[in-house]
C-alpha positions, 0 to 999 in steps of 0.5 A: 166140302159138298160132294156131288152124286149122280143118280137116276130118279123116276119123276112123274112128268107133271112134277118134272114139267113144273120143275122145268118151269120154275127153273126157267122162271128163276134162271137156274138149273133143274138140279138146283131147284130139285135139291132146294125142294128136297132139302126143304122137305127133309128139314121140315120133316126132321123139325117136326120129329124133334118137336 
């Protein structure tokens, strides 16, 4: 079961502007976009370490 955690992050305005635009274009939430990108980055990083 997935749990949701609330936190505060300080994100550069250029990044959050891009996230907002992506969310609008994909008709989804900024939270979903941020979670997806973080997950992709973590998976990519852990895959590189396993090689």
